[in-house]
VEXKOL-578981 format. One line per field, with one value per residue (C-alpha): residue number from 1; residue in one letter; x, y, z. Coordinates in Angstrom, 3 decimals. Layout:
<pts>
n <- NUM  ... .
res <- A  ... .
px <- X  ... .
py <- Y  ... .
pz <- Z  ... .
</pts>
This chain:
<pts>
n <- 1  2  3  4  5  6  7  8  9  10  11  12  13  14  15  16  17  18  19  20  21  22  23  24  25  26  27  28  29  30  31  32  33  34  35  36  37  38  39  40  41  42  43  44  45  46  47  48  49  50  51  52  53  54  55  56  57  58  59  60  61  62  63  64  65  66  67  68  69  70  71  72  73  74  75  76  77  78  79  80  81  82  83  84  85  86  87  88  89  90  91  92  93  94  95  96  97  98  99  100  101  102  103  104  105  106  107  108  109  110  111  112  113  114  115  116  117  118  119  120  121  122  123  124  125  126  127  128  129  130  131  132  133  134  135  136  137  138  139  140  141  142  143  144  145  146  147  148  149  150  151  152  153  154  155  156  157  158  159  160  161  162  163  164  165  166  167  168  169  170  171  172  173  174  175  176  177  178  179  180  181  182  183  184  185  186  187  188  189  190  191  192  193  194  195  196  197  198  199  200  201  202  203  204  205  206  207  208  209  210  211  212  213  214  215  216  217  218  219  220  221  222  223  224  225  226  227  228  229  230  231  232  233  234  235  236  237  238  239  240  241  242  243  244  245  246  247  248  249  250  251  252  253  254  255  256  257  258  259  260  261  262  263  264  265  266  267  268  269  270  271  272  273  274  275  276  277  278  279  280  281  282  283  284  285  286  287  288  289  290  291  292  293  294  295  296  297  298  299  300  301  302  303  304  305  306  307  308  309  310  311  312  313  314  315  316  317  318  319  320  321  322  323  324  325  326  327  328  329  330  331  332  333  334  335  336  337  338  339  340  341  342  343  344  345  346  347  348  349  350  351  352  353  354  355  356  357  358  359  360  361  362  363  364  365  366  367  368  369  370  371  372  373  374  375  376  377  378  379  380  381  382  383  384  385  386  387  388  389  390  391  392  393  394  395  396  397  398  399  400  401  402  403  404  405  406  407  408  409  410  411  412  413  414  415  416  417  418  419  420  421  422  423  424  425  426  427  428  429  430  431  432  433  434  435  436  437  438  439  440  441  442  443  444  445  446  447  448  449  450  451  452  453  454  455  456  457  458  459  460  461  462  463  464  465  466  467  468  469  470  471  472  473  474  475  476 .
res <- M  P  E  L  P  S  A  F  F  P  P  T  S  P  A  S  Y  T  R  T  D  F  G  S  S  F  Q  W  G  V  A  A  A  A  Y  Q  T  E  G  A  W  N  V  G  G  K  G  P  S  I  W  D  D  F  V  H  R  R  P  R  S  V  R  G  R  A  T  A  D  V  A  C  D  F  Y  H  R  W  P  D  D  L  D  L  L  R  A  L  G  I  P  N  F  R  F  S  V  A  W  S  R  I  L  P  Q  G  V  G  A  A  S  K  A  G  L  D  F  Y  D  R  L  V  D  G  C  L  E  R  G  I  T  P  W  P  T  L  Y  H  W  D  L  P  L  A  L  Q  Q  R  G  G  W  T  N  R  S  V  V  G  W  F  T  D  Y  A  Q  L  V  A  A  R  L  G  D  R  V  R  H  W  M  V  L  N  E  P  M  V  F  T  G  A  G  H  L  L  G  L  H  A  P  G  R  R  N  L  G  A  F  L  A  A  V  H  Y  A  A  L  A  Q  A  D  G  G  R  A  L  R  A  C  L  P  A  A  A  Q  I  G  T  T  F  S  C  S  Y  L  T  P  A  R  P  G  L  P  R  D  E  A  A  T  R  R  A  D  A  L  L  N  R  L  F  V  E  P  T  L  G  L  G  Y  P  V  H  D  A  P  F  L  A  R  L  E  R  Y  H  Q  P  G  D  E  A  R  L  P  F  A  F  D  F  W  G  V  Q  N  Y  T  R  E  V  V  R  F  A  P  Y  V  P  L  V  W  A  R  L  V  G  A  A  S  R  R  V  P  Y  T  A  M  G  W  E  V  Y  P  E  S  L  Y  H  M  L  R  Q  F  A  A  Y  P  D  A  P  P  L  L  V  T  E  N  G  A  A  F  P  D  A  M  P  Q  A  G  Q  L  P  D  P  A  R  Q  A  F  L  Q  A  C  V  G  Q  V  L  R  A  R  R  E  G  I  P  V  E  G  Y  F  T  W  S  F  T  D  N  F  E  W  A  E  G  Y  E  P  R  F  G  L  V  H  V  D  Y  A  T  Q  Q  R  T  V  K  D  S  G  R  W  Y  Q  Q  L  L  A  G  V  P  V  G  H  A  Q  A  V  G  V  A  C .
px <- 111.420  114.540  117.580  117.544  119.953  120.826  117.032  117.506  121.064  121.742  125.006  124.395  123.804  126.256  128.205  127.522  126.643  125.897  123.487  126.319  126.950  123.152  124.223  122.953  119.825  119.000  114.945  113.877  110.576  107.803  104.214  100.955  97.305  94.265  91.878  94.602  95.093  93.140  90.119  86.735  85.111  81.962  83.555  83.464  81.213  83.002  81.193  81.495  84.096  83.503  85.739  83.688  80.631  82.263  83.223  80.092  77.929  80.500  81.880  82.980  85.240  87.655  89.843  88.320  85.184  87.367  86.697  88.266  86.192  89.090  91.458  95.092  92.789  95.192  92.830  92.553  96.386  98.199  100.382  101.801  102.617  104.492  106.308  107.224  108.550  110.456  112.364  112.836  114.833  112.559  112.424  109.665  106.031  103.741  100.218  97.042  94.071  90.732  88.455  85.351  86.673  86.987  84.337  81.280  79.592  82.910  81.995  80.031  80.319  83.464  83.697  85.297  86.438  88.107  90.196  91.177  91.998  94.794  95.682  96.598  98.515  100.282  101.438  102.263  104.851  106.157  106.833  108.464  111.194  109.200  108.457  104.983  104.355  100.430  98.580  95.590  93.947  94.594  91.835  88.962  86.632  83.758  80.631  78.289  80.311  80.587  76.713  76.920  79.442  82.703  85.473  83.482  81.916  83.851  82.651  85.314  88.187  86.601  85.467  88.875  90.558  87.877  89.039  92.873  92.357  90.638  92.983  96.006  94.543  94.425  97.687  99.763  101.343  103.602  103.199  105.999  105.843  102.521  101.219  98.815  97.089  98.616  98.749  95.750  96.984  95.599  92.727  91.168  92.452  91.184  88.463  86.649  87.977  88.616  86.172  88.336  89.288  86.064  83.596  84.157  83.267  84.293  83.375  86.282  84.112  84.631  87.823  88.184  86.496  87.953  91.717  91.235  89.460  91.946  94.709  92.922  92.448  96.495  97.223  95.003  95.353  98.832  97.943  95.554  98.314  100.533  98.286  97.678  100.800  103.794  106.678  109.255  106.243  107.572  104.704  104.889  102.248  103.012  103.185  102.753  105.201  106.742  109.703  108.269  110.393  109.119  108.729  110.607  112.927  113.758  110.328  108.050  104.658  106.477  108.094  105.558  102.913  105.632  105.396  101.863  101.749  104.187  102.121  99.208  101.248  103.371  103.096  99.955  99.950  103.327  103.364  100.952  102.219  104.783  103.030  103.126  99.898  98.458  101.138  98.674  101.315  102.197  99.068  96.595  93.456  94.031  92.863  89.770  90.527  89.261  85.881  86.425  88.071  86.884  88.559  91.680  91.930  95.391  96.849  95.274  97.186  100.485  101.983  105.545  105.498  108.526  109.324  107.373  106.996  108.108  106.260  107.712  107.558  108.291  108.692  106.338  107.138  104.734  103.668  101.646  97.531  95.438  92.601  93.224  91.749  92.713  96.279  97.217  98.761  98.876  101.191  103.182  102.869  106.137  104.959  104.642  107.694  108.943  110.830  110.729  107.871  106.143  102.560  101.273  102.540  105.059  108.449  111.296  113.460  114.876  116.549  113.139  113.557  116.283  115.137  112.150  114.441  116.471  113.203  111.392  114.883  114.948  112.497  114.223  111.840  111.188  111.674  113.742  112.482  111.522  110.907  107.367  106.749  108.805  108.443  107.359  104.531  106.057  104.351  105.063  105.141  103.601  105.830  107.590  109.201  108.570  110.369  109.802  112.252  111.187  114.408  113.199  111.626  114.986  117.063  114.541  114.273  118.075  118.702  116.139  117.735  121.359  119.589  118.862  122.261  123.047  121.008  122.414  125.801  124.979  123.481  119.762  118.218  116.190  116.595  114.114  113.038  110.102  109.730  105.684  104.833  105.301  102.783  100.512  97.295  94.586  95.631  92.565  90.782  93.843  92.553  94.613  96.720  99.531  101.388  103.911  104.760  107.787  105.906  103.560  100.106  97.796  94.479  92.827  94.846  96.323  99.626  102.490  105.870  108.503  109.902  113.590  113.057  111.897  115.422  117.369  116.442  116.373  120.155  120.486  119.435  121.356  124.799  125.273  126.711  124.348  126.013  124.602  122.445  122.280  120.424  116.552  113.730  110.960  108.138  108.918 .
py <- 96.172  94.664  95.547  93.155  94.223  91.181  90.409  93.146  92.846  88.766  87.807  87.816  91.349  93.180  95.849  98.845  99.752  102.706  102.734  102.621  98.974  97.979  99.445  102.196  100.543  98.693  100.647  102.391  103.858  103.406  102.023  102.790  101.586  103.369  102.375  102.889  106.134  108.263  108.141  110.454  107.610  108.643  111.548  112.391  109.731  106.524  103.718  101.862  98.590  95.756  97.102  100.604  98.105  95.842  98.799  100.300  97.119  95.294  97.999  95.551  93.380  96.611  97.763  100.855  100.789  102.490  103.221  104.453  107.436  109.817  108.071  109.986  112.651  111.323  112.038  115.826  115.837  114.105  117.221  117.926  114.516  114.164  117.213  115.395  112.764  114.715  116.201  112.995  111.953  108.845  108.326  105.773  105.581  102.408  102.989  101.312  102.103  102.357  100.353  101.798  104.939  104.297  102.262  102.990  99.609  97.675  97.496  99.860  103.133  104.864  107.925  110.816  112.035  108.925  108.484  112.354  111.920  109.368  111.475  113.840  111.973  110.028  113.354  114.925  112.407  112.803  116.377  115.902  113.227  110.348  107.815  105.796  102.125  101.903  98.139  97.609  95.557  95.832  94.325  97.156  95.264  97.366  96.755  96.028  92.988  91.508  91.482  89.522  87.223  88.855  86.818  83.787  84.199  83.261  86.578  88.321  87.287  89.325  91.945  92.892  92.479  94.849  97.347  96.512  97.563  100.927  101.959  101.116  103.021  105.967  105.972  103.568  106.646  107.408  104.828  102.031  99.686  98.132  95.117  93.261  91.978  92.654  89.571  87.493  84.976  87.342  88.578  85.183  83.426  86.470  87.335  84.310  81.989  83.480  86.175  88.878  90.794  92.066  91.057  88.303  85.197  81.697  79.745  76.510  76.649  80.573  80.556  77.387  79.694  82.681  81.479  79.832  83.146  85.175  83.148  83.301  87.107  87.483  85.850  87.493  90.350  90.467  89.689  92.521  94.949  92.949  93.638  97.440  99.144  99.782  96.823  98.610  98.645  96.180  94.376  92.216  90.980  90.753  87.727  87.582  85.551  84.314  82.185  79.048  76.603  73.789  74.295  71.083  70.167  67.008  65.985  64.240  65.371  69.219  68.561  68.302  70.580  72.826  71.998  71.725  75.427  76.486  75.123  77.061  80.479  80.844  78.916  79.321  81.237  81.515  77.874  78.634  81.588  79.511  76.576  74.281  74.162  74.568  72.786  69.803  67.176  69.443  70.195  67.702  69.264  72.240  69.211  70.488  73.330  70.865  71.541  75.446  74.283  74.586  73.276  75.642  76.643  75.114  76.988  80.691  79.780  80.651  84.417  85.521  88.492  90.708  90.855  89.638  91.623  89.557  91.209  89.808  91.060  88.029  84.470  81.797  78.779  75.804  72.979  70.265  70.067  67.390  69.783  72.188  69.956  70.034  72.154  69.983  72.474  75.777  78.904  79.122  83.042  85.092  85.778  82.767  81.452  84.468  86.279  90.036  90.878  93.843  95.991  93.511  90.688  89.368  88.109  90.296  88.426  90.472  87.114  85.949  88.480  87.101  83.080  84.507  86.358  82.981  80.390  82.384  82.675  79.387  78.408  77.916  80.217  82.858  86.237  89.053  90.472  93.197  93.894  95.857  95.552  95.418  96.849  96.967  98.221  99.705  102.505  105.714  108.619  112.162  113.911  116.770  119.877  118.352  115.401  111.173  108.936  105.683  103.404  99.964  100.795  102.034  99.549  96.708  98.468  98.850  94.979  94.104  96.234  94.678  91.392  92.417  93.342  89.985  87.928  90.615  89.393  86.116  86.662  86.439  88.962  91.176  94.704  96.916  97.408  99.591  100.080  99.482  102.281  105.845  107.369  105.729  104.621  102.519  98.891  97.047  94.937  96.683  100.232  102.895  101.376  99.760  102.372  101.329  104.673  106.652  109.709  110.073  110.980  112.939  111.708  114.403  117.272  115.346  116.893  114.716  114.549  112.616  109.724  109.117  106.299  108.546  110.764  107.471  106.309  109.769  109.281  106.524  107.131  110.225  108.249  108.615  104.823  103.663  100.728  99.120  101.417  101.337  98.596  99.856  98.248  96.020  93.815  90.166 .
pz <- 130.662  130.364  127.942  125.272  122.501  121.588  120.099  117.608  116.806  116.456  115.466  111.702  111.582  109.925  112.437  110.307  106.643  104.638  101.706  98.836  100.545  98.621  95.660  93.557  91.721  95.272  95.845  99.243  99.657  102.539  102.296  103.262  102.319  100.898  103.477  106.430  105.633  103.528  105.179  103.172  103.428  102.019  99.768  95.842  94.982  96.540  97.272  100.743  101.280  102.967  105.732  106.041  106.275  108.624  111.165  111.328  111.367  113.620  115.519  118.639  116.364  116.081  119.195  120.609  118.079  115.635  112.095  109.313  108.240  108.866  109.521  108.620  106.471  103.406  100.591  102.010  103.248  100.279  99.221  102.369  103.429  99.559  100.820  103.967  102.160  99.901  102.949  104.552  101.315  100.390  96.494  96.320  97.780  97.907  98.173  96.977  95.096  96.237  94.331  95.390  94.658  91.144  91.002  93.420  92.617  91.583  88.066  85.633  85.751  87.036  89.370  87.495  91.268  92.458  89.128  89.147  92.778  91.750  89.197  91.366  93.441  90.826  89.298  92.815  93.480  89.942  90.646  93.860  92.579  94.247  92.090  92.825  93.616  93.287  94.871  92.826  95.725  99.663  101.057  100.190  98.326  97.174  99.204  96.509  95.204  98.410  98.073  95.173  96.665  96.613  96.617  96.849  93.623  90.647  88.712  90.908  88.832  85.648  88.204  89.193  86.099  84.463  87.434  87.074  83.260  84.151  86.411  84.140  81.359  83.257  85.410  83.119  80.739  84.153  86.530  85.782  89.024  89.963  92.407  91.950  95.423  98.914  100.719  99.621  102.273  104.686  103.418  102.593  105.494  108.754  106.238  105.321  107.700  111.097  110.875  112.049  109.254  106.678  105.668  108.738  107.544  109.478  107.238  105.735  102.186  101.545  102.470  100.049  97.246  97.750  97.976  94.445  92.824  94.420  92.916  89.629  89.910  91.371  87.804  85.705  87.220  85.920  82.663  82.021  83.371  80.629  77.830  78.458  79.846  78.407  78.013  80.620  83.056  85.957  87.386  90.249  93.515  97.521  100.290  103.746  105.068  108.416  109.330  111.287  113.237  115.138  118.870  119.636  116.778  115.944  117.273  114.241  114.914  115.520  112.345  110.088  112.258  110.532  107.088  106.935  108.209  106.215  103.029  104.127  105.532  102.948  99.968  99.262  96.612  95.475  94.033  91.395  90.203  88.981  87.816  90.834  91.819  95.126  98.222  98.419  99.280  102.713  103.262  101.932  102.910  100.199  98.000  98.603  96.292  93.229  94.122  92.665  89.810  86.374  83.301  81.920  85.758  86.146  83.113  84.214  87.939  86.547  85.620  85.032  87.450  87.603  90.972  94.024  97.373  100.288  103.613  107.064  110.209  112.500  112.810  114.052  116.225  115.421  117.387  116.704  118.083  117.709  118.501  115.252  112.678  108.716  110.064  113.112  114.128  116.386  116.860  120.205  121.244  121.754  125.131  126.325  125.355  127.235  124.162  123.643  121.497  119.658  120.795  117.933  119.897  117.080  118.524  117.576  115.051  112.664  111.158  109.897  106.988  106.165  106.074  103.973  101.546  101.285  100.924  97.918  96.167  96.292  93.923  90.642  88.354  91.403  90.035  92.036  95.402  96.757  100.523  99.909  104.047  106.934  110.558  113.753  116.262  119.885  121.962  121.222  123.729  122.837  121.157  122.827  121.446  117.686  118.774  119.631  120.239  119.681  119.797  119.560  115.902  115.211  116.238  114.530  111.093  111.440  111.850  109.757  106.981  107.723  107.156  103.390  103.158  104.694  102.042  99.498  100.090  99.571  96.218  96.944  94.398  96.889  95.315  97.134  100.917  101.757  105.540  107.167  107.170  106.064  108.940  111.537  110.374  111.188  111.488  110.824  113.615  116.192  115.407  116.110  119.024  117.219  116.114  112.952  111.337  110.808  111.616  114.613  113.789  116.174  115.352  117.103  115.450  112.267  113.163  111.871  113.767  112.083  114.815  115.396  113.250  110.551  110.858  110.969  107.978  106.603  107.641  105.860  102.864  102.748  103.067  106.359  107.871  110.570  112.911  116.385  118.301  122.088  124.269  123.829  126.179  125.038  126.387  127.218 .
</pts>
């Protein structure tokens, strides 16, 4: 593989930095999600989720026919994993709550075992000096609710707010940082339009209904939390995003295609929270969302979040596509452009994070920003004698953190950075092959091994200066 250090360290990346360059209030952490790590899919009275159903009913839809029935076994191993977090000096832990572990039927009677599990997890974090940052919904809708229409049934808004208040009532005396939804564009688009994720639908009407009801749930969920949490609680939500550039800059067709793609991929759930409505001007087909509106919906879509979680991994290059209806655009893959890319096929482009922070901060009423996911999957060797070098991941994270510092130095209000992910885990339709973790997981033995990228992060948080790493190999 060619040596491509410039892909990781563009000229805009600071040559070196330390933790103190970010200020004492900057929040450093790692992220994880319930379905991807917990396992114990039918333990303690937990009901099945749409992902449990998807991997069991449609095994060919997941690489290697993998399931998350065990995953990282975090449900049983969380004390040891929190001990490892503490040993690495990581002060904040973002995790998600599994809706069907709390409410096996999605509504109705709560599971004592499920509530007790998250009680213990929160208490375990606090006992170790780790601040918990729960996300209420990270793609694992209870199957019982999917059988009633799921995100295409308007009732999901009420189902979700009832669930949000139940969790907040149980944990809100100790938890001060909350996130409502994880990447609604992904779970509506990949799950209801492309059929790649649970529940595996491929229907434009289902996608549009899910978009509108998820946008309502995003705002109503924020209000539900605000109504029952202490005034000091911080409530946010998270957005997937990619910096978009035209394949042929200056060509009107590609420029227009890029604007349409940006409206769909980056702005669809952001602008309604600000009272701007859906970005119909740049993506006219979104006017079809009106079919799902009821009187009063426009007033319900906005909510003043305390922060936005920005979740960025790459940029995308957009080209006009006459055979792709509605959007009339396609993404030009990194491999075909002969640029370095990760195990997910995503271009290595750390500057994308800076550009998206800048784009979101440009809204006049934007709240402070946190990077709540950022990372890269690269092939890892098996650990040897407790060591696992992963220079490509380390270099990528180092460059991305540098882009966050670049944004802060320009006055962009980015107040935290959480890397994806703490451990390797189940990566949805990609199964277990892509590894994003700072910590390697041997899924046969559940042995954890801290990678060199995890040691690098530990050193950064300990105040050790970091500079540009040696050149690393990466696919191109």
